[in-house]
SEKEKOL-34152 format. One record per residue (C-alpha): x, y, z; residue in three letters; residue number from 0. Coordinates in steps of 0.25 Angstrom, whole numbers, plus 5000, padded with zeros to 4 digits. Layout:
<tordren east="X" north="Y" up="Z" type="Ala" seq="NUM"/>
...
//
This chain:
<tordren east="5332" north="4888" up="5256" type="Met" seq="0"/>
<tordren east="5330" north="4874" up="5263" type="Ser" seq="1"/>
<tordren east="5319" north="4879" up="5273" type="Gly" seq="2"/>
<tordren east="5329" north="4885" up="5284" type="Lys" seq="3"/>
<tordren east="5319" north="4896" up="5287" type="Thr" seq="4"/>
<tordren east="5307" north="4887" up="5288" type="Phe" seq="5"/>
<tordren east="5316" north="4878" up="5298" type="Ile" seq="6"/>
<tordren east="5321" north="4891" up="5306" type="Ala" seq="7"/>
<tordren east="5307" north="4896" up="5308" type="Arg" seq="8"/>
<tordren east="5302" north="4882" up="5312" type="Lys" seq="9"/>
<tordren east="5312" north="4881" up="5323" type="Leu" seq="10"/>
<tordren east="5307" north="4894" up="5329" type="Val" seq="11"/>
<tordren east="5293" north="4890" up="5327" type="Glu" seq="12"/>
<tordren east="5296" north="4877" up="5335" type="Leu" seq="13"/>
<tordren east="5303" north="4884" up="5346" type="Gly" seq="14"/>
<tordren east="5317" north="4879" up="5343" type="Glu" seq="15"/>
<tordren east="5322" north="4893" up="5340" type="Trp" seq="16"/>
<tordren east="5317" north="4906" up="5346" type="Glu" seq="17"/>
<tordren east="5318" north="4916" up="5334" type="Arg" seq="18"/>
<tordren east="5319" north="4916" up="5319" type="Tyr" seq="19"/>
<tordren east="5325" north="4928" up="5312" type="Glu" seq="20"/>
<tordren east="5329" north="4929" up="5297" type="Thr" seq="21"/>
<tordren east="5339" north="4939" up="5291" type="Leu" seq="22"/>
<tordren east="5331" north="4938" up="5278" type="Ala" seq="23"/>
<tordren east="5322" north="4948" up="5284" type="Asn" seq="24"/>
<tordren east="5327" north="4961" up="5281" type="Ser" seq="25"/>
<tordren east="5324" north="4968" up="5294" type="Leu" seq="26"/>
<tordren east="5330" north="4957" up="5302" type="Thr" seq="27"/>
<tordren east="5342" north="4957" up="5294" type="Leu" seq="28"/>
<tordren east="5343" north="4973" up="5295" type="Glu" seq="29"/>
<tordren east="5341" north="4972" up="5311" type="Leu" seq="30"/>
<tordren east="5352" north="4961" up="5311" type="Ala" seq="31"/>
<tordren east="5362" north="4968" up="5303" type="Lys" seq="32"/>
<tordren east="5360" north="4981" up="5311" type="Asn" seq="33"/>
<tordren east="5363" north="4975" up="5324" type="Asp" seq="34"/>
<tordren east="5366" north="4961" up="5323" type="Leu" seq="35"/>
<tordren east="5370" north="4958" up="5338" type="Ala" seq="36"/>
<tordren east="5358" north="4965" up="5344" type="Asn" seq="37"/>
<tordren east="5349" north="4958" up="5334" type="Trp" seq="38"/>
<tordren east="5354" north="4944" up="5337" type="Leu" seq="39"/>
<tordren east="5354" north="4947" up="5352" type="Asp" seq="40"/>
<tordren east="5339" north="4950" up="5351" type="Ser" seq="41"/>
<tordren east="5336" north="4936" up="5346" type="Leu" seq="42"/>
<tordren east="5332" north="4925" up="5355" type="Pro" seq="43"/>
<tordren east="5342" north="4915" up="5360" type="Gln" seq="44"/>
<tordren east="5339" north="4906" up="5348" type="Thr" seq="45"/>
<tordren east="5336" north="4912" up="5335" type="Ala" seq="46"/>
<tordren east="5336" north="4908" up="5320" type="Ile" seq="47"/>
<tordren east="5342" north="4918" up="5310" type="Ile" seq="48"/>
<tordren east="5339" north="4915" up="5296" type="Asp" seq="49"/>
<tordren east="5346" north="4920" up="5284" type="Glu" seq="50"/>
<tordren east="5358" north="4922" up="5293" type="Ala" seq="51"/>
<tordren east="5368" north="4923" up="5282" type="Gln" seq="52"/>
<tordren east="5362" north="4937" up="5278" type="Leu" seq="53"/>
<tordren east="5370" north="4943" up="5290" type="Leu" seq="54"/>
<tordren east="5385" north="4940" up="5289" type="Ala" seq="55"/>
<tordren east="5388" north="4945" up="5304" type="Asp" seq="56"/>
<tordren east="5377" north="4936" up="5310" type="Leu" seq="57"/>
<tordren east="5386" north="4924" up="5313" type="Pro" seq="58"/>
<tordren east="5396" north="4932" up="5320" type="Leu" seq="59"/>
<tordren east="5385" north="4939" up="5329" type="Ala" seq="60"/>
<tordren east="5379" north="4925" up="5332" type="Val" seq="61"/>
<tordren east="5393" north="4920" up="5336" type="Lys" seq="62"/>
<tordren east="5394" north="4932" up="5346" type="Asp" seq="63"/>
<tordren east="5380" north="4928" up="5353" type="Leu" seq="64"/>
<tordren east="5382" north="4913" up="5354" type="Val" seq="65"/>
<tordren east="5396" north="4915" up="5359" type="Asp" seq="66"/>
<tordren east="5392" north="4923" up="5371" type="Arg" seq="67"/>
<tordren east="5394" north="4915" up="5384" type="Pro" seq="68"/>
<tordren east="5382" north="4906" up="5387" type="Ser" seq="69"/>
<tordren east="5374" north="4912" up="5375" type="Ser" seq="70"/>
<tordren east="5361" north="4905" up="5373" type="Pro" seq="71"/>
<tordren east="5360" north="4911" up="5359" type="Arg" seq="72"/>
<tordren east="5358" north="4902" up="5347" type="Arg" seq="73"/>
<tordren east="5355" north="4905" up="5333" type="Phe" seq="74"/>
<tordren east="5351" north="4897" up="5320" type="Leu" seq="75"/>
<tordren east="5357" north="4904" up="5308" type="Leu" seq="76"/>
<tordren east="5351" north="4900" up="5295" type="Thr" seq="77"/>
<tordren east="5354" north="4905" up="5281" type="Gly" seq="78"/>
<tordren east="5353" north="4903" up="5266" type="Ser" seq="79"/>
<tordren east="5368" north="4903" up="5264" type="Ala" seq="80"/>
<tordren east="5381" north="4900" up="5273" type="Arg" seq="81"/>
<tordren east="5382" north="4909" up="5284" type="Leu" seq="82"/>
<tordren east="5392" north="4912" up="5295" type="Gly" seq="83"/>
<tordren east="5404" north="4912" up="5285" type="Arg" seq="84"/>
<tordren east="5407" north="4926" up="5283" type="Asp" seq="85"/>
<tordren east="5412" north="4932" up="5296" type="Ser" seq="86"/>
<tordren east="5424" north="4930" up="5305" type="Leu" seq="87"/>
<tordren east="5433" north="4930" up="5292" type="Gly" seq="88"/>
<tordren east="5425" north="4919" up="5285" type="Gly" seq="89"/>
<tordren east="5424" north="4910" up="5297" type="Ser" seq="90"/>
<tordren east="5411" north="4906" up="5303" type="Asp" seq="91"/>
<tordren east="5409" north="4914" up="5317" type="Pro" seq="92"/>
<tordren east="5399" north="4903" up="5321" type="Leu" seq="93"/>
<tordren east="5409" north="4891" up="5320" type="Thr" seq="94"/>
<tordren east="5408" north="4883" up="5332" type="Gly" seq="95"/>
<tordren east="5395" north="4889" up="5336" type="Arg" seq="96"/>
<tordren east="5386" north="4884" up="5326" type="Val" seq="97"/>
<tordren east="5381" north="4872" up="5318" type="Arg" seq="98"/>
<tordren east="5378" north="4873" up="5304" type="Arg" seq="99"/>
<tordren east="5366" north="4866" up="5297" type="Trp" seq="100"/>
<tordren east="5364" north="4867" up="5282" type="Arg" seq="101"/>
<tordren east="5349" north="4866" up="5278" type="Leu" seq="102"/>
<tordren east="5349" north="4858" up="5266" type="Ala" seq="103"/>
<tordren east="5336" north="4855" up="5257" type="Pro" seq="104"/>
<tordren east="5328" north="4843" up="5262" type="Leu" seq="105"/>
<tordren east="5334" north="4829" up="5260" type="Thr" seq="106"/>
<tordren east="5325" north="4817" up="5256" type="Leu" seq="107"/>
<tordren east="5325" north="4813" up="5271" type="Ala" seq="108"/>
<tordren east="5319" north="4826" up="5275" type="Glu" seq="109"/>
<tordren east="5309" north="4826" up="5263" type="Ile" seq="110"/>
<tordren east="5305" north="4812" up="5268" type="Cys" seq="111"/>
<tordren east="5303" north="4816" up="5282" type="Gly" seq="112"/>
<tordren east="5316" north="4809" up="5287" type="Asn" seq="113"/>
<tordren east="5324" north="4821" up="5290" type="Ala" seq="114"/>
<tordren east="5330" north="4813" up="5302" type="Ala" seq="115"/>
<tordren east="5337" north="4804" up="5292" type="Ala" seq="116"/>
<tordren east="5347" north="4816" up="5289" type="Met" seq="117"/>
<tordren east="5353" north="4815" up="5303" type="Ser" seq="118"/>
<tordren east="5357" north="4801" up="5301" type="His" seq="119"/>
<tordren east="5360" north="4800" up="5286" type="Leu" seq="120"/>
<tordren east="5375" north="4803" up="5287" type="Val" seq="121"/>
<tordren east="5378" north="4793" up="5298" type="Ala" seq="122"/>
<tordren east="5370" north="4782" up="5290" type="Arg" seq="123"/>
<tordren east="5378" north="4785" up="5278" type="Leu" seq="124"/>
<tordren east="5391" north="4783" up="5286" type="Phe" seq="125"/>
<tordren east="5386" north="4770" up="5293" type="Asp" seq="126"/>
<tordren east="5379" north="4764" up="5281" type="Gly" seq="127"/>
<tordren east="5365" north="4763" up="5287" type="Ser" seq="128"/>
<tordren east="5359" north="4772" up="5276" type="Val" seq="129"/>
<tordren east="5358" north="4760" up="5267" type="Ala" seq="130"/>
<tordren east="5344" north="4755" up="5265" type="Gly" seq="131"/>
<tordren east="5333" north="4754" up="5254" type="Asp" seq="132"/>
<tordren east="5325" north="4766" up="5251" type="Gly" seq="133"/>
<tordren east="5316" north="4772" up="5241" type="Glu" seq="134"/>
<tordren east="5319" north="4775" up="5226" type="Pro" seq="135"/>
<tordren east="5323" north="4790" up="5224" type="Thr" seq="136"/>
<tordren east="5317" north="4797" up="5211" type="Glu" seq="137"/>
<tordren east="5330" north="4805" up="5208" type="Val" seq="138"/>
<tordren east="5323" north="4816" up="5199" type="Ser" seq="139"/>
<tordren east="5313" north="4818" up="5210" type="Ala" seq="140"/>
<tordren east="5322" north="4820" up="5222" type="Val" seq="141"/>
<tordren east="5332" north="4829" up="5214" type="Val" seq="142"/>
<tordren east="5322" north="4838" up="5209" type="Asn" seq="143"/>
<tordren east="5315" north="4839" up="5222" type="Arg" seq="144"/>
<tordren east="5327" north="4842" up="5230" type="Gly" seq="145"/>
<tordren east="5326" north="4846" up="5245" type="Gly" seq="146"/>
<tordren east="5321" north="4860" up="5246" type="Phe" seq="147"/>
<tordren east="5308" north="4860" up="5254" type="Pro" seq="148"/>
<tordren east="5300" north="4867" up="5244" type="Ile" seq="149"/>
<tordren east="5304" north="4858" up="5233" type="Leu" seq="150"/>
<tordren east="5305" north="4845" up="5241" type="Ala" seq="151"/>
<tordren east="5292" north="4846" up="5249" type="Leu" seq="152"/>
<tordren east="5283" north="4853" up="5239" type="Asn" seq="153"/>
<tordren east="5276" north="4847" up="5226" type="Pro" seq="154"/>
<tordren east="5282" north="4858" up="5217" type="Leu" seq="155"/>
<tordren east="5282" north="4856" up="5202" type="Ser" seq="156"/>
<tordren east="5296" north="4856" up="5195" type="Gln" seq="157"/>
<tordren east="5294" north="4870" up="5190" type="Ala" seq="158"/>
<tordren east="5290" north="4875" up="5203" type="Glu" seq="159"/>
<tordren east="5302" north="4868" up="5210" type="Ala" seq="160"/>
<tordren east="5312" north="4874" up="5199" type="Asp" seq="161"/>
<tordren east="5306" north="4888" up="5201" type="Ala" seq="162"/>
<tordren east="5308" north="4887" up="5216" type="Trp" seq="163"/>
<tordren east="5322" north="4883" up="5214" type="Val" seq="164"/>
<tordren east="5325" north="4894" up="5204" type="Arg" seq="165"/>
<tordren east="5319" north="4905" up="5213" type="Asp" seq="166"/>
<tordren east="5326" north="4899" up="5225" type="Thr" seq="167"/>
<tordren east="5339" north="4899" up="5218" type="Thr" seq="168"/>
<tordren east="5338" north="4913" up="5212" type="Leu" seq="169"/>
<tordren east="5334" north="4918" up="5226" type="Gly" seq="170"/>
<tordren east="5347" north="4912" up="5233" type="Leu" seq="171"/>
<tordren east="5355" north="4917" up="5222" type="Leu" seq="172"/>
<tordren east="5349" north="4931" up="5222" type="Thr" seq="173"/>
<tordren east="5347" north="4934" up="5237" type="Asp" seq="174"/>
<tordren east="5359" north="4939" up="5245" type="Ser" seq="175"/>
<tordren east="5360" north="4927" up="5254" type="Val" seq="176"/>
<tordren east="5373" north="4931" up="5260" type="Leu" seq="177"/>
<tordren east="5377" north="4945" up="5264" type="Pro" seq="178"/>
<tordren east="5384" north="4953" up="5252" type="Asn" seq="179"/>
<tordren east="5383" north="4940" up="5244" type="Asp" seq="180"/>
<tordren east="5380" north="4946" up="5230" type="Ser" seq="181"/>
<tordren east="5381" north="4939" up="5217" type="Phe" seq="182"/>
<tordren east="5376" north="4937" up="5203" type="Asp" seq="183"/>
<tordren east="5363" north="4928" up="5204" type="Ala" seq="184"/>
<tordren east="5364" north="4924" up="5190" type="Gly" seq="185"/>
<tordren east="5378" north="4919" up="5191" type="Thr" seq="186"/>
<tordren east="5375" north="4912" up="5204" type="Ala" seq="187"/>
<tordren east="5363" north="4905" up="5197" type="Leu" seq="188"/>
<tordren east="5372" north="4900" up="5185" type="Arg" seq="189"/>
<tordren east="5382" north="4895" up="5194" type="Val" seq="190"/>
<tordren east="5372" north="4888" up="5202" type="Leu" seq="191"/>
<tordren east="5365" north="4882" up="5190" type="Asp" seq="192"/>
<tordren east="5378" north="4877" up="5185" type="Ala" seq="193"/>
<tordren east="5381" north="4869" up="5198" type="Ala" seq="194"/>
<tordren east="5367" north="4864" up="5199" type="Leu" seq="195"/>
<tordren east="5367" north="4859" up="5185" type="Arg" seq="196"/>
<tordren east="5380" north="4850" up="5188" type="Asp" seq="197"/>
<tordren east="5374" north="4845" up="5202" type="Thr" seq="198"/>
<tordren east="5383" north="4835" up="5208" type="Ala" seq="199"/>
<tordren east="5394" north="4839" up="5199" type="Gly" seq="200"/>
<tordren east="5409" north="4842" up="5202" type="Ile" seq="201"/>
<tordren east="5410" north="4857" up="5203" type="Leu" seq="202"/>
<tordren east="5418" north="4864" up="5192" type="Asn" seq="203"/>
<tordren east="5418" north="4879" up="5194" type="Val" seq="204"/>
<tordren east="5425" north="4882" up="5181" type="Thr" seq="205"/>
<tordren east="5416" north="4873" up="5173" type="Ser" seq="206"/>
<tordren east="5404" north="4880" up="5179" type="Ile" seq="207"/>
<tordren east="5410" north="4894" up="5176" type="Gly" seq="208"/>
<tordren east="5412" north="4890" up="5161" type="Gln" seq="209"/>
<tordren east="5398" north="4885" up="5159" type="Arg" seq="210"/>
<tordren east="5391" north="4897" up="5165" type="Ile" seq="211"/>
<tordren east="5402" north="4908" up="5161" type="Gly" seq="212"/>
<tordren east="5406" north="4912" up="5175" type="Val" seq="213"/>
<tordren east="5420" north="4913" up="5181" type="Asp" seq="214"/>
<tordren east="5423" north="4900" up="5190" type="Pro" seq="215"/>
<tordren east="5426" north="4909" up="5202" type="Arg" seq="216"/>
<tordren east="5412" north="4915" up="5200" type="Thr" seq="217"/>
<tordren east="5406" north="4901" up="5199" type="Val" seq="218"/>
<tordren east="5413" north="4897" up="5212" type="Asp" seq="219"/>
<tordren east="5408" north="4910" up="5219" type="Arg" seq="220"/>
<tordren east="5394" north="4907" up="5215" type="Tyr" seq="221"/>
<tordren east="5395" north="4892" up="5219" type="Leu" seq="222"/>
<tordren east="5398" north="4897" up="5233" type="Asp" seq="223"/>
<tordren east="5386" north="4906" up="5232" type="Val" seq="224"/>
<tordren east="5377" north="4894" up="5229" type="Cys" seq="225"/>
<tordren east="5384" north="4885" up="5240" type="Glu" seq="226"/>
<tordren east="5382" north="4896" up="5250" type="Arg" seq="227"/>
<tordren east="5367" north="4897" up="5246" type="Arg" seq="228"/>
<tordren east="5365" north="4882" up="5247" type="Phe" seq="229"/>
<tordren east="5363" north="4879" up="5233" type="Leu" seq="230"/>
<tordren east="5375" north="4871" up="5230" type="Leu" seq="231"/>
<tordren east="5385" north="4863" up="5238" type="Tyr" seq="232"/>
<tordren east="5398" north="4856" up="5235" type="Phe" seq="233"/>
<tordren east="5404" north="4843" up="5239" type="Leu" seq="234"/>
<tordren east="5419" north="4842" up="5238" type="Pro" seq="235"/>
<tordren east="5427" north="4831" up="5233" type="Asn" seq="236"/>
<tordren east="5432" north="4822" up="5244" type="Tyr" seq="237"/>
<tordren east="5444" north="4817" up="5234" type="Ala" seq="238"/>
<tordren east="5449" north="4832" up="5234" type="Thr" seq="239"/>
<tordren east="5459" north="4836" up="5244" type="Ser" seq="240"/>
<tordren east="5453" north="4844" up="5256" type="Pro" seq="241"/>
<tordren east="5463" north="4855" up="5253" type="Thr" seq="242"/>
<tordren east="5458" north="4856" up="5239" type="Arg" seq="243"/>
<tordren east="5443" north="4856" up="5242" type="Gln" seq="244"/>
<tordren east="5436" north="4867" up="5235" type="Thr" seq="245"/>
<tordren east="5422" north="4868" up="5229" type="Arg" seq="246"/>
<tordren east="5428" north="4865" up="5216" type="Ala" seq="247"/>
<tordren east="5426" north="4851" up="5211" type="Arg" seq="248"/>
<tordren east="5416" north="4849" up="5222" type="Ser" seq="249"/>
<tordren east="5402" north="4842" up="5218" type="Lys" seq="250"/>
<tordren east="5391" north="4852" up="5218" type="Val" seq="251"/>
<tordren east="5378" north="4849" up="5223" type="His" seq="252"/>
<tordren east="5365" north="4857" up="5224" type="Pro" seq="253"/>
<tordren east="5359" north="4859" up="5238" type="Val" seq="254"/>
<tordren east="5346" north="4854" up="5232" type="Asp" seq="255"/>
<tordren east="5345" north="4846" up="5219" type="Thr" seq="256"/>
<tordren east="5332" north="4854" up="5215" type="Ala" seq="257"/>
<tordren east="5340" north="4866" up="5212" type="Phe" seq="258"/>
<tordren east="5349" north="4858" up="5203" type="Ala" seq="259"/>
<tordren east="5337" north="4851" up="5196" type="Thr" seq="260"/>
<tordren east="5331" north="4865" up="5194" type="Ala" seq="261"/>
<tordren east="5344" north="4871" up="5188" type="Ser" seq="262"/>
<tordren east="5345" north="4859" up="5179" type="Leu" seq="263"/>
<tordren east="5331" north="4861" up="5173" type="Arg" seq="264"/>
<tordren east="5334" north="4875" up="5171" type="Arg" seq="265"/>
<tordren east="5346" north="4871" up="5162" type="Ala" seq="266"/>
<tordren east="5339" north="4859" up="5155" type="Asn" seq="267"/>
<tordren east="5325" north="4854" up="5160" type="Pro" seq="268"/>
<tordren east="5330" north="4839" up="5156" type="Asp" seq="269"/>
<tordren east="5344" north="4840" up="5163" type="Leu" seq="270"/>
<tordren east="5339" north="4837" up="5177" type="Ala" seq="271"/>
<tordren east="5333" north="4824" up="5172" type="Ala" seq="272"/>
<tordren east="5345" north="4817" up="5166" type="Thr" seq="273"/>
<tordren east="5350" north="4805" up="5173" type="Ser" seq="274"/>
<tordren east="5364" north="4811" up="5175" type="Thr" seq="275"/>
<tordren east="5358" north="4824" up="5181" type="Thr" seq="276"/>
<tordren east="5349" north="4817" up="5190" type="Leu" seq="277"/>
<tordren east="5361" north="4809" up="5195" type="Gly" seq="278"/>
<tordren east="5368" north="4821" up="5199" type="His" seq="279"/>
<tordren east="5356" north="4827" up="5205" type="Leu" seq="280"/>
<tordren east="5353" north="4815" up="5213" type="Phe" seq="281"/>
<tordren east="5368" north="4815" up="5218" type="Glu" seq="282"/>
<tordren east="5365" north="4829" up="5223" type="Ser" seq="283"/>
<tordren east="5352" north="4825" up="5229" type="Trp" seq="284"/>
<tordren east="5358" north="4813" up="5237" type="Val" seq="285"/>
<tordren east="5370" north="4822" up="5242" type="Val" seq="286"/>
<tordren east="5359" north="4832" up="5247" type="Asn" seq="287"/>
<tordren east="5353" north="4821" up="5255" type="Gln" seq="288"/>
<tordren east="5366" north="4818" up="5262" type="Ile" seq="289"/>
<tordren east="5374" north="4831" up="5263" type="Val" seq="290"/>
<tordren east="5364" north="4838" up="5272" type="Pro" seq="291"/>
<tordren east="5364" north="4827" up="5282" type="Cys" seq="292"/>
<tordren east="5379" north="4828" up="5285" type="Leu" seq="293"/>
<tordren east="5376" north="4840" up="5295" type="Gln" seq="294"/>
<tordren east="5368" north="4830" up="5303" type="Phe" seq="295"/>
<tordren east="5380" north="4820" up="5304" type="Ala" seq="296"/>
<tordren east="5386" north="4817" up="5318" type="Asp" seq="297"/>
<tordren east="5400" north="4820" up="5312" type="Thr" seq="298"/>
<tordren east="5405" north="4829" up="5301" type="Gly" seq="299"/>
<tordren east="5402" north="4823" up="5287" type="Val" seq="300"/>
<tordren east="5407" north="4830" up="5275" type="His" seq="301"/>
<tordren east="5402" north="4828" up="5260" type="Ala" seq="302"/>
<tordren east="5411" north="4826" up="5248" type="Tyr" seq="303"/>
<tordren east="5410" north="4819" up="5234" type="Tyr" seq="304"/>
<tordren east="5422" north="4811" up="5230" type="Trp" seq="305"/>
<tordren east="5428" north="4811" up="5216" type="Arg" seq="306"/>
<tordren east="5442" north="4805" up="5213" type="Arg" seq="307"/>
<tordren east="5448" north="4812" up="5200" type="Ala" seq="308"/>
<tordren east="5457" north="4800" up="5195" type="Lys" seq="309"/>
<tordren east="5445" north="4791" up="5192" type="Asp" seq="310"/>
<tordren east="5432" north="4800" up="5194" type="Asp" seq="311"/>
<tordren east="5427" north="4791" up="5205" type="Ala" seq="312"/>
<tordren east="5417" north="4799" up="5213" type="Glu" seq="313"/>
<tordren east="5407" north="4798" up="5224" type="Val" seq="314"/>
<tordren east="5395" north="4808" up="5225" type="Asp" seq="315"/>
<tordren east="5396" north="4810" up="5240" type="Leu" seq="316"/>
<tordren east="5406" north="4807" up="5251" type="Leu" seq="317"/>
<tordren east="5403" north="4809" up="5266" type="Leu" seq="318"/>
<tordren east="5415" north="4810" up="5275" type="Val" seq="319"/>
<tordren east="5414" north="4812" up="5290" type="Asp" seq="320"/>
<tordren east="5423" north="4818" up="5300" type="Asp" seq="321"/>
<tordren east="5428" north="4804" up="5304" type="Ala" seq="322"/>
<tordren east="5433" north="4802" up="5289" type="Gly" seq="323"/>
<tordren east="5422" north="4792" up="5286" type="Arg" seq="324"/>
<tordren east="5416" north="4793" up="5272" type="Arg" seq="325"/>
<tordren east="5403" north="4789" up="5265" type="Val" seq="326"/>
<tordren east="5402" north="4789" up="5250" type="Gly" seq="327"/>
<tordren east="5389" north="4791" up="5242" type="Ile" seq="328"/>
<tordren east="5387" north="4790" up="5228" type="Glu" seq="329"/>
<tordren east="5373" north="4794" up="5221" type="Val" seq="330"/>
<tordren east="5366" north="4787" up="5209" type="Lys" seq="331"/>
<tordren east="5353" north="4792" up="5204" type="Ala" seq="332"/>
<tordren east="5350" north="4778" up="5199" type="Ser" seq="333"/>
<tordren east="5340" north="4769" up="5205" type="Ser" seq="334"/>
<tordren east="5350" north="4757" up="5203" type="Gln" seq="335"/>
<tordren east="5364" north="4756" up="5207" type="Val" seq="336"/>
<tordren east="5376" north="4746" up="5204" type="Ser" seq="337"/>
<tordren east="5390" north="4744" up="5210" type="Leu" seq="338"/>
<tordren east="5397" north="4753" up="5200" type="Lys" seq="339"/>
<tordren east="5389" north="4765" up="5205" type="Asp" seq="340"/>
<tordren east="5397" north="4763" up="5218" type="Ala" seq="341"/>
<tordren east="5410" north="4764" up="5211" type="Lys" seq="342"/>
<tordren east="5413" north="4778" up="5216" type="Gly" seq="343"/>
<tordren east="5410" north="4774" up="5230" type="Leu" seq="344"/>
<tordren east="5420" north="4762" up="5229" type="Arg" seq="345"/>
<tordren east="5431" north="4772" up="5224" type="Ala" seq="346"/>
<tordren east="5428" north="4781" up="5235" type="Leu" seq="347"/>
<tordren east="5428" north="4770" up="5246" type="Asp" seq="348"/>
<tordren east="5442" north="4765" up="5240" type="Ala" seq="349"/>
<tordren east="5448" north="4779" up="5241" type="Ala" seq="350"/>
<tordren east="5441" north="4783" up="5254" type="His" seq="351"/>
<tordren east="5435" north="4772" up="5262" type="Pro" seq="352"/>
<tordren east="5420" north="4774" up="5265" type="Leu" seq="353"/>
<tordren east="5412" north="4771" up="5277" type="Ala" seq="354"/>
<tordren east="5400" north="4769" up="5268" type="Ala" seq="355"/>
<tordren east="5396" north="4772" up="5253" type="Ser" seq="356"/>
<tordren east="5382" north="4774" up="5246" type="Tyr" seq="357"/>
<tordren east="5377" north="4774" up="5232" type="Leu" seq="358"/>
<tordren east="5364" north="4782" up="5234" type="Val" seq="359"/>
<tordren east="5354" north="4780" up="5222" type="Tyr" seq="360"/>
<tordren east="5340" north="4782" up="5219" type="Ser" seq="361"/>
<tordren east="5335" north="4767" up="5221" type="Gly" seq="362"/>
<tordren east="5329" north="4760" up="5233" type="Ala" seq="363"/>
<tordren east="5338" north="4749" up="5237" type="Lys" seq="364"/>
<tordren east="5350" north="4750" up="5246" type="Ser" seq="365"/>
<tordren east="5361" north="4741" up="5240" type="Ile" seq="366"/>
<tordren east="5374" north="4737" up="5247" type="Arg" seq="367"/>
<tordren east="5385" north="4739" up="5236" type="Leu" seq="368"/>
<tordren east="5397" north="4736" up="5244" type="Ala" seq="369"/>
<tordren east="5403" north="4737" up="5259" type="Asp" seq="370"/>
<tordren east="5398" north="4750" up="5264" type="Arg" seq="371"/>
<tordren east="5392" north="4754" up="5251" type="Cys" seq="372"/>
<tordren east="5377" north="4755" up="5248" type="Trp" seq="373"/>
<tordren east="5368" north="4760" up="5237" type="Ala" seq="374"/>
<tordren east="5357" north="4767" up="5244" type="Ile" seq="375"/>
<tordren east="5344" north="4773" up="5239" type="Pro" seq="376"/>
<tordren east="5344" north="4788" up="5240" type="Ala" seq="377"/>
<tordren east="5331" north="4788" up="5248" type="Ser" seq="378"/>
<tordren east="5338" north="4781" up="5260" type="Thr" seq="379"/>
<tordren east="5346" north="4794" up="5263" type="Leu" seq="380"/>
<tordren east="5332" north="4799" up="5268" type="Ala" seq="381"/>
<tordren east="5328" north="4787" up="5277" type="Lys" seq="382"/>
<tordren east="5328" north="4788" up="5292" type="Pro" seq="383"/>
<tordren east="5338" north="4781" up="5300" type="Glu" seq="384"/>
//
């Protein structure tokens, strides 16, 4: 959905990989199903297999090949849903043999031709070197455009963009993206719309169920479908005990804000343009600039939000690395900021000392608010190192 097939074919065209196969081709899928071991053995030493999630036994068969002594075999498995989780009793047979990459929609850095900035962004956030002046950000424009290539790189009208979002969403919620994964597309769309129309909100499965007339357990199951199909993702609350971490009370974000704005317009054409809604959409957009970069960090970095129940103190995004260092990030759609806008960051720093903290806003000037705390333009997230 983010251009994985184009990239996979390009890698073969450039000679980086020898062969491209897709299980979306019915004949290829039939051949692989009928004799998986021999089909894999017939492929060259480096092969890309697209839509790999359509064959549940594939990861285990790949494991057998790459585990052979001195095996030169290498596979790039791509898919439109999570793969490799349904064999070996639910564990991943490729654990310890694979590196996973999540192909997110384009970030502003990529749209501006500064893709290399993604490799350094997390380190710069932790050491404070991301602060600097930038360009103002037109909030309504960036959240409506999102990052899917066909929307971000083509001059489509709003009606054309919304039609593409609608058709793509229906396709994802109709096709059997995972083996034996059948469900009601209408219910899935209602659950997805309910989540998208509360973007950057704290998930309440019971409330969603009441609003759309669906049992909460069914809502939870369809939220899982939307997450597996890369339409939604969830940030857990850092203030919640790790032993109690579930998707409940997480913040829900669209993988791309263009899907949220299109859903909001279907509900009410004016809803997506209100200042409150734009603020929530901009929060998701900023999160979508940062979270995809975590996989490029030199050490493991995990993403949370933080909300303390006793006084409702909250921070939109919290990054925590494997060494226990923390970076707090608050998001404001306004082009002006004040010290009171950093109230949540100060509360978080008092509770869990931060290596650095940022108030990301839509203006153009970088402002030092306190020691290790800056207000920075959203555009600086896309600047080269």
